[in-house]
N, C-alpha and C positions, 0 to 999 in steps of 0.2 A: 843440761838434758840433751842427749844426742839426738839428731834428726832421724826419723824412721829410715830404716834399711829394707828396701823392697825385697832384697835378696833373701835375707834371714826369715824364717818362718816364725821363730819366737817372738811375741809381743815385747814391746819395751820393757814392761814390769818384769817379765820373765827374765830378760837379758840382765836387767839391773839385779835382780835376785840371785841368779847364779854367777854373775861375771862382775858386771860394771860397779856395783855398789857393795859387793861381798867382800869381806875382809877376813883373815884369819885372826882368831880371837885368843886372847890371853885372860880376860875376865869375863865372867858369866854372872847371870842373876841365880837366884836360888830355886828357880822353877824347875821341878825335875823332868827328865826326859824319860818316857815310858818305854817299855819293851814293846808295845804296839807300834809306837813312832818308828823304833829301829827297824822292826819287821817290815813296815810300810816302805821305809827306805829301801831295804834289801829287795823287796818285792818290785821295785821300780828298776834298781840299778843292775840287778842280776842278768838283764838282758844286754848289757854293754857287751860289745864285741871282744872275743879273745881267740887265739889260734886253736882251731879243732874243738871250740867250746870248752877249753880248759876252764876249771874252776878251782884254782889252787888256794884261793883266799881262805883263811880261817880267822875268826874273830873272837876273842874274849872280851866281855863287857864288864868292867871293873866297878862294882857298885858298893860292896861293903867295906866299912871302915878298915876291916883287918886285911883285906886284898889291896885296899889303896896303900896302906902302909908298906905293904910287901912291894908294890909297884914303885912307890916313890923312893924307896931306897936304892933302887937301880938307875934312877934318872940324874942326869946332869943338875948340878945346883941350881942353875936358872930355870929349870923346869919343874921344880919340886913343889913350890907353894901353888902355883896356879893349877897344877894337877890335884893337889890336895883339895882345892877349893871347888873344881869342876863339878857340875852335877853328874857328868858320865864320862868315863874314860873308856876308849876302845883300843885293845891292842890287836894290831893287824899283822897276821903272819902268813906264810905260805907253807903248804903241804907238800913236801918233796915227793911223796908217793901218790901225787893227785892222779896219775895215769891209770891208776886202778879202777877210776870212776869213768874213764873215756869210753869204753864200750857201750855204756848206757848213755852217757851225754853226747857222743858222736856216733850214732848207730849206722850212718851211712857208710863208715869204714871202720868196722869193728876191730880190725887189726893195727889201727893207728897206734895204740898204745905199745904194742910190741914192735912195729916198724919204726917209730920215730923216738921213742923214750926208753929203750931197752937199756941204753947206756946213761949211767947215773949223771955224769957232767952234764949231757945234753938235757936231760929231764930237769935239773936243779936251775940250770940257765933259764929254761923255759919256764919254770914255776915262778922264778923271781920277776921275769918280764911281764907274764901274764898277770901275776898277783899284783904287780905295781899298777897295771892298767885298772884291775879291780879296786884297788885303793883310791885311786883318782876318782873313779865312778862314784865310790861310796862318799867321798868328800863333796861331790857335786849333789848327791842324794841328800845329804844332811843339809846342805844350802836350800834345796828344793822343798824341804820340811819347814823352812822359815828359821832354822836355827844355824848357828855358826860353828865352825870346825877350828880347832888349833892343833894342827899336825906338827909333830915333833920327832926329830931324829936324834936328840941328844940322850942317849941312854946306854946303859951296858946291855947288848943284844944277847949275850951269853946267859946273863943273869936273869933277864926278863923272860927268855925262853925256858930256863930251868924252873921258874916260878909258875908258868902259866901254860906250858905246851910241853912236847915231848922232844928232848934234845935229840939230834941225829935225824928225826923226821921233819921237824917244823924249823923255820927260820923267821924270826920277827923282822918285819919290815920297818913298821912305823907305829907311833903312839899318838892317837888322836882324842883331845879334850872336845867335849860336845856340850852345847847348851845355847840358852838364849843369850846373846852378848849383853853384857852390863852397858848401860847409857853413859858414853863418854865420848868426848870429840875423837873421831878416828884419825890414826896417824895418816899423814900424806901417803897416798899410794906410791910405791916405788916405781921406778921407770921401767918400761917395757920395750924390747926391741921391736922395731918396725917391720911392716911386711918386706920392704926392700932388703933389710938385713938378715932376714930369715929365709925368703924364698929366692930360688933361682930357677929360672925357665930354660930348659935345654932342647 
């Protein structure tokens, strides 16, 4: 048990739920994950900050056996069985043409889309950066719902994109298995860099 930190506003239980006791999961119970739960997660994490309120993240929820077979065929061998058994799998991608929504999402500067994102390389780099931020918020939101996330990067990105998105417009970032973690002794947590190894004051 960690001593209370008067600086952090989250109580100890919330700190444990989101970070200290949370683990990436490889095995889950059979308890389903409802659309209502996923929508509640989204309704919370959609407020996470991004540049100019960009919202490039797009998510496909893989539920049906047929869709799961299509996905599993594009995964690395070590990711196939756990994905086949997960109650829900989310495929997270970015929309490279997210800028078309910016006049509505960032009305204070309606010309931001033309001014900053007219060049495709700039737009695509921004989509990946801000989509990755949104993906991280999503994983924290899954934990906030009392569930566990198993994010994976071992897959054929082009193959997954062709199966579930529009090639050329979308780029798959990560595949996330979601559910209530199966009861088993957790693996030891991997080490983390300390404050002094990460932060420098100038």
